[in-house]
C-alpha positions in Angstrom: 23.5 -15.7 -19.5 20.7 -17.3 -21.5 19.3 -19.0 -18.4 19.4 -15.7 -16.4 17.6 -13.8 -19.2 14.9 -16.5 -19.2 14.4 -16.2 -15.5 14.1 -12.4 -15.7 11.5 -12.8 -18.4 9.6 -15.2 -16.0 9.7 -12.6 -13.3 8.5 -9.9 -15.6 5.6 -12.1 -16.8 4.5 -12.7 -13.3 4.5 -9.0 -12.5 2.5 -8.2 -15.6 0.1 -11.1 -15.0 -1.1 -9.9 -11.6 -1.7 -6.3 -12.6 -4.8 -6.4 -14.8 -6.8 -8.2 -12.2 -6.4 -5.6 -9.4 -9.6 -3.7 -8.4 -9.6 0.0 -8.9 -10.3 2.0 -5.8 -13.3 4.3 -6.0 -15.7 5.9 -3.5 -18.9 6.9 -5.2 -20.9 7.6 -2.0 -18.6 9.9 -0.1 -18.3 13.0 -2.3 -14.8 14.5 -2.8 -13.9 14.8 0.9 -14.5 11.1 1.4 -12.9 10.4 -2.0 -9.7 12.1 -1.0 -9.7 10.4 2.4 -10.3 7.0 0.8 -7.3 7.7 -1.4 -5.1 8.6 1.6 -6.2 5.3 3.3 -5.4 3.4 0.1 -2.0 5.1 0.2 -1.5 4.0 3.8 -2.4 0.4 2.7 -0.1 0.5 -0.3 2.9 1.6 1.9 2.1 -1.1 4.4 2.2 -3.6 1.5 5.5 -2.1 0.4 7.3 -2.4 3.7 6.1 -6.0 4.3 9.2 -8.3 3.7 8.2 -12.0 3.6 10.7 -14.8 4.2 12.1 -16.4 1.1 14.9 -18.9 0.3 14.8 -20.3 3.8 15.6 -23.5 5.7 14.3 -25.1 8.9 15.1 -22.9 11.9 15.8 -19.7 9.9 14.5 -16.5 11.5 14.4 -12.9 10.3 13.6 -9.5 11.8 13.0 -6.7 9.3 12.8 -3.0 10.0 11.3 -0.8 7.2 11.1 3.0 7.5 9.3 4.9 4.7 8.8 8.6 3.9 6.7 10.0 1.1 5.2 13.2 -0.3 2.1 13.5 -2.5 1.7 15.6 -5.6 -1.7 14.3 -6.9 -4.2 12.7 -4.5 -7.1 12.0 -7.0 -7.4 12.5 -10.7 -10.8 11.1 -11.6 -14.0 12.0 -13.3 -15.4 13.5 -10.1 -12.6 15.8 -9.1 -8.9 16.6 -9.3 -7.3 16.8 -5.9 -3.6 17.8 -5.6 -1.3 17.9 -2.6 -0.2 21.1 -1.0 2.4 20.3 1.6 0.9 16.8 1.8 3.4 14.2 3.1 3.7 11.3 5.4 6.0 8.7 7.0 5.8 5.4 8.6 7.6 2.1 9.3 7.2 -1.6 9.8 8.6 -4.4 11.8 8.3 -8.0 10.6 9.4 -11.2 12.5 9.5 -14.5 10.6 10.5 -18.0 11.7 10.6 -21.2 9.7 9.7 -24.3 11.6 10.2 -26.7 8.7 11.9 -26.4 5.3 8.6 -25.4 3.8 6.5 -23.8 6.5 7.0 -20.5 8.4 5.0 -18.0 10.3 5.4 -14.2 10.5 4.1 -11.3 12.6 3.9 -7.9 11.2 3.3 -4.4 12.7 3.2 -1.2 10.6 2.4 2.4 11.2 1.6 5.1 8.6 0.6 8.8 8.9 -0.4 11.4 6.4 -1.0 15.1 6.9 -1.2 18.3 4.9 -3.6 20.2 2.6 -5.3 19.1 -0.6 -6.6 21.5 -3.3 -9.8 20.5 -5.1 -11.0 21.5 -8.7 -13.6 20.0 -11.0 -12.2 20.0 -14.6 -15.1 17.9 -16.0 -17.5 20.7 -15.0 -15.3 23.4 -16.5 -13.9 24.5 -13.0 -10.2 24.3 -13.5 -9.3 26.6 -10.6 -8.9 25.3 -7.0 -12.2 25.9 -5.2 -11.8 24.0 -1.9 -8.9 23.2 0.4 -9.1 20.0 2.5 -6.9 19.6 5.5 -6.4 16.0 6.4 -4.7 14.1 9.3 -4.7 10.4 9.1 -2.9 7.8 11.3 -3.1 4.1 10.7 -1.8 1.1 12.8 -1.7 -2.3 11.2 -1.1 -5.7 12.9 -1.0 -8.9 10.9 -0.2 -12.6 11.6 0.3 -15.2 8.9 1.3 -18.7 8.0 3.4 -19.3 5.0 4.3 -22.2 2.7 7.0 -22.2 0.1 5.5 -23.8 -3.1 8.7 -23.7 -5.2 12.0 -24.5 -3.4 15.3 -24.4 -5.2 18.7 -22.7 -4.9 17.5 -19.8 -7.2 13.7 -19.8 -6.8 11.3 -19.4 -3.9 7.5 -18.9 -4.1 6.0 -18.5 -0.6 2.3 -18.1 -0.1 1.2 -16.4 3.2 -2.3 -16.5 4.5 -3.5 -14.7 7.6 -5.6 -12.0 9.3 -5.1 -8.4 10.2 -6.4 -5.6 12.4 -6.2 -1.9 11.3 -6.8 1.0 13.6 -7.6 4.2 11.7 -7.8 7.8 13.1 -8.8 10.5 10.6 -9.7 14.2 10.7 -11.0 16.0 7.6 -11.7 19.8 7.5 -12.9 21.4 4.2 -12.6 25.2 3.7 -13.2 27.7 0.9 -10.0 28.1 -1.1 -9.0 31.8 -1.0 -11.8 33.8 -2.7 -13.1 31.1 -5.0 -16.8 32.0 -4.3 -17.8 28.4 -3.5 -19.3 28.0 -0.1 -18.6 25.0 2.2 -21.3 22.9 3.8 -19.4 21.9 7.0 -22.0 19.3 7.9 -21.3 17.4 4.6 -17.6 18.1 4.1 -16.0 17.6 7.5 -15.4 14.4 9.5 -13.5 13.1 12.5 -13.2 9.9 14.3 -11.4 6.6 14.8 -12.0 2.9 14.9 -10.9 -0.6 14.0 -11.2 -2.6 10.8 -10.4 -6.3 10.6 -10.0 -8.7 7.7 -8.1 -11.5 5.9 -5.1 -11.3 3.6 -3.1 -13.6 1.3 0.3 -12.8 -0.3 2.0 -14.6 -3.1 5.7 -13.9 -3.8 7.9 -15.1 -6.7 11.5 -14.5 -5.7 14.6 -15.2 -7.8 18.1 -15.1 -6.3 21.1 -14.1 -8.5 24.7 -13.2 -7.6 23.9 -11.7 -4.2 20.6 -10.1 -5.3 16.9 -11.1 -4.9 14.2 -9.9 -7.3 10.8 -10.3 -5.8 7.5 -9.3 -7.4 4.5 -10.1 -5.2 0.8 -9.5 -4.8 -1.3 -9.1 -1.7 -5.1 -9.9 -1.6 -7.0 -8.1 1.2 -10.6 -8.3 2.3 -12.1 -6.1 5.0 -14.9 -7.6 7.0 -16.3 -4.4 8.4 -16.5 -0.6 7.6 -15.5 2.3 9.7 -17.7 5.4 9.8 -16.3 8.7 10.7 -19.2 11.1 11.5 -20.9 11.6 8.1 -18.0 10.1 6.1 -17.7 6.3 5.6 -14.1 5.2 5.6 -13.3 2.4 3.2 -9.9 0.9 3.0 -10.2 0.5 0.2 -13.7 1.0 -1.2 -14.1 -0.9 -4.5 -16.8 0.0 -7.0 -19.3 0.7 -4.2 -19.3 -2.8 -2.9 -19.7 -3.6 0.8 -17.0 -5.5 2.6 -14.5 -4.4 -0.1 -11.6 -6.4 -1.3 -8.6 -5.4 -3.3 -5.3 -6.6 -4.9 -2.1 -4.7 -4.2 1.0 -5.5 -6.3 4.6 -4.9 -5.2 8.1 -5.2 -6.4 11.3 -5.3 -4.3 15.0 -5.7 -5.0 17.2 -7.0 -2.2 20.9 -7.2 -1.6 21.8 -10.5 0.1 25.0 -10.0 2.0 25.5 -13.7 2.9 26.1 -12.7 6.5 23.7 -11.3 9.1 22.1 -8.5 7.2 20.1 -8.0 4.0 19.0 -4.7 2.5 15.8 -4.4 0.5 14.6 -1.5 -1.8 10.9 -1.2 -2.7 10.5 -0.4 -6.4 6.7 -0.3 -6.2 6.5 3.4 -5.6 8.7 4.0 -8.6 6.5 1.9 -10.8 3.3 3.6 -9.5 4.7 7.1 -10.0 6.4 6.6 -13.3 3.6 4.6 -14.9 0.2 6.2 -15.2 -1.3 2.7 -15.7 -0.4 1.8 -12.1 -1.5 5.1 -10.7 -4.9 5.1 -12.4 -5.7 1.4 -11.8 -4.6 1.1 -8.2 -4.7 4.6 -6.6 -7.1 6.8 -8.5 -4.4 8.6 -10.3 -2.4 9.3 -7.1 1.2 10.3 -7.6 3.8 10.2 -4.9 7.5 10.1 -4.3 8.4 7.2 -2.0 11.7 6.6 -0.1 11.9 3.2 1.6 14.8 0.9 2.6 14.3 -2.3 4.7 17.0 -3.8 6.8 16.8 -7.5 7.7 18.7 -9.2 10.5 18.8 -13.0 10.0 19.0 -16.0 12.3 18.5 -14.3 15.6 
């Protein structure tokens, strides 16, 4: 019991250690339509990070195929000094497929594909300027396809512990449509040339994921962190899409934490629950630091088929 408690404390320390160093996502040059769209793209990226299930506690020749569906709805999109943007029928869904194969006791490779889409309305107000009523409504449609390949190495290998590090590259295809309108009879006019945007394109970059996984009595507790760096930006008409944009820097990078709990059946199938969405939603610290105050309800379960 004492040993188990110590290991749980180690897991908790790792989780807390990675959080303060994550970059906050902001978008100072897009105005509130771009700000809201950046936040939606950050949400896409966060869910892609949630549904990625790396190989842990493996041996030579082990393989795994993981399917991860996700559904979410959004209550608050942005809660910042610029604007407050809330969701109005704003929701999305997606899914991912990951194939992993170990070619030694330490090394493995994996291939990952993920899809995420968000659609609905967002209502905009400006509390810092004394405008607490909703003045604009933004209708957004966003689709994102992600493809990633990586090479992993297990640094810590024991019966209970596994610490794989996965390094690789990715491609992201983004398709977005933003339409801003006056909200009811708010009296605020809309400059369509500045507040609307539509387009699509591809962003590519590099990523690295570090996982610390602990196995106990048929369960695996796995906090992890993913470092991403985009090497190009995507412009949609007059809105620059950043995924994510960090403090106005070009070629932005970011750090995305995650936390999963898996049931290990000991047979052909494992089941993994993502707890990241719960942490982000229930803890304002996570919302403010990682997703500009965004609040969502996430529903995600991964099913892994082992040793194909």
